[in-house]
C-alpha positions in Angstrom: 41.1 32.0 -10.0 38.9 34.5 -11.6 35.5 35.4 -10.6 34.4 34.0 -13.7 36.3 30.8 -13.6 35.0 30.2 -9.9 31.3 31.1 -10.7 31.5 28.6 -13.5 33.1 26.0 -11.3 30.5 26.6 -8.3 27.8 26.4 -11.3 29.0 23.0 -12.3 29.5 22.0 -9.0 25.9 22.4 -8.2 24.5 20.9 -11.5 26.8 17.6 -10.2 25.3 17.5 -6.9 21.8 18.1 -7.9 22.0 15.4 -10.5 23.4 12.8 -7.8 21.0 13.6 -5.4 17.8 13.8 -7.5 17.5 10.3 -8.6 17.7 8.9 -5.0 14.7 11.5 -4.2 12.7 10.4 -7.5 13.5 6.7 -6.7 11.8 7.0 -3.1 9.2 9.1 -4.2 8.4 6.6 -7.1 8.4 3.9 -4.8 6.0 5.5 -2.2 3.4 6.6 -5.4 3.8 2.7 -6.2 2.9 1.3 -2.5 0.3 4.1 -2.6 -1.0 3.3 -5.8 -1.4 -0.3 -4.7 -3.2 1.1 -1.4 -5.5 3.3 -3.9 -6.5 0.2 -6.1 -7.6 -2.1 -3.2 -8.9 0.6 -0.7 -12.3 1.0 -2.6 -12.9 -2.8 -2.2 -13.5 -2.5 1.2 -16.9 -1.5 0.4 -17.3 -4.9 -1.4 -15.8 -6.7 1.4 -18.6 -5.3 3.7 -21.2 -6.2 1.2 -20.1 -9.8 0.7 -19.8 -10.0 4.4 -23.7 -8.9 4.8 -24.7 -11.6 2.0 -22.7 -14.6 3.7 -23.5 -13.7 7.4 -26.9 -15.1 7.3 -26.1 -18.4 5.4 -23.0 -18.7 7.8 -24.0 -21.7 10.6 -22.6 -24.9 12.0 -24.2 -27.3 8.8 -21.3 -28.2 6.6 -22.4 -25.5 3.9 -22.7 -23.0 6.3 -19.2 -23.6 7.7 -17.8 -23.0 4.2 -20.2 -19.3 4.4 -18.2 -19.0 7.7 -15.1 -19.5 6.8 -15.3 -17.1 3.5 -17.0 -14.8 5.8 -14.0 -14.5 8.4 -11.5 -14.3 5.6 -13.1 -11.1 4.2 -13.2 -9.9 7.4 -9.6 -10.4 8.0 -8.6 -8.8 5.0 -10.5 -6.0 6.0 -8.9 -5.8 9.4 -5.5 -6.2 7.8 -6.4 -3.3 5.4 -7.0 -1.2 8.4 -3.9 -2.5 10.6 -1.9 -1.7 7.5 -3.0 1.6 7.3 -2.7 2.4 10.8 0.9 1.2 10.8 1.9 3.2 7.6 0.8 6.4 8.9 2.5 5.6 12.0 6.0 5.3 9.8 5.5 7.9 7.7 4.1 11.5 7.5 1.5 13.3 5.0 4.4 15.6 3.6 6.4 11.9 2.9 3.2 10.2 1.3 1.5 12.9 -0.5 4.6 15.7 -1.3 7.4 13.4 -2.0 9.5 14.7 1.1 12.9 13.3 1.2 13.3 9.9 3.5 15.7 9.3 5.7 17.5 6.3 5.1 15.4 4.2 7.7 12.3 5.1 6.3 13.7 4.0 2.9 14.1 0.5 4.3 10.8 0.8 6.0 9.1 1.8 2.7 10.6 -1.8 1.0 9.0 -3.3 4.0 5.7 -1.7 3.4 5.7 -2.7 -0.2 6.0 -6.2 0.7 3.1 -5.9 3.1 0.9 -4.1 0.9 1.1 -6.3 -2.0 0.2 -9.0 0.1 -2.8 -7.5 1.3 -3.7 -6.8 -2.1 -3.4 -10.6 -2.8 -5.4 -11.3 0.4 -8.1 -8.9 -0.2 -8.6 -9.9 -3.8 -8.4 -13.9 -2.8 -10.9 -13.4 -0.3 -13.1 -11.4 -2.4 -12.9 -14.3 -5.0 -13.8 -16.9 -2.9 -16.5 -15.4 -1.4 -18.2 -14.2 -4.8 -17.5 -17.8 -6.0 -19.2 -19.4 -3.2 -22.2 -16.9 -3.6 -22.8 -17.5 -7.2 -22.8 -21.4 -6.4 -26.4 -20.6 -4.9 
């Protein structure tokens, strides 16, 4: 083999290897971006939850109507706690380079990311649902 053919072979090998590994990294990065996009969508709603809890609190008591307000308030508080717990758990599983910079994930962390995607989507439903229920209840007044 000549030096030219050896270099050509190595260049082609590098291109093939790069093409095969890049989609996996891009796929994991893309999934991380999707998970973080859901988080970023619902995180600002934490202030809405706090405001709604403050509005419901004075109306929550042991009467039938008061129990509805209490239930709505507890749903909001549970949603808020779920967000805080999810962020803590997510942060324990992934480092900032993986979250923010697209650092390559291990096979185990790729599985974890799929689990976290399910959790954050459920969290989004819970947050949006608890907010909608509270707002509906408050609009009846």
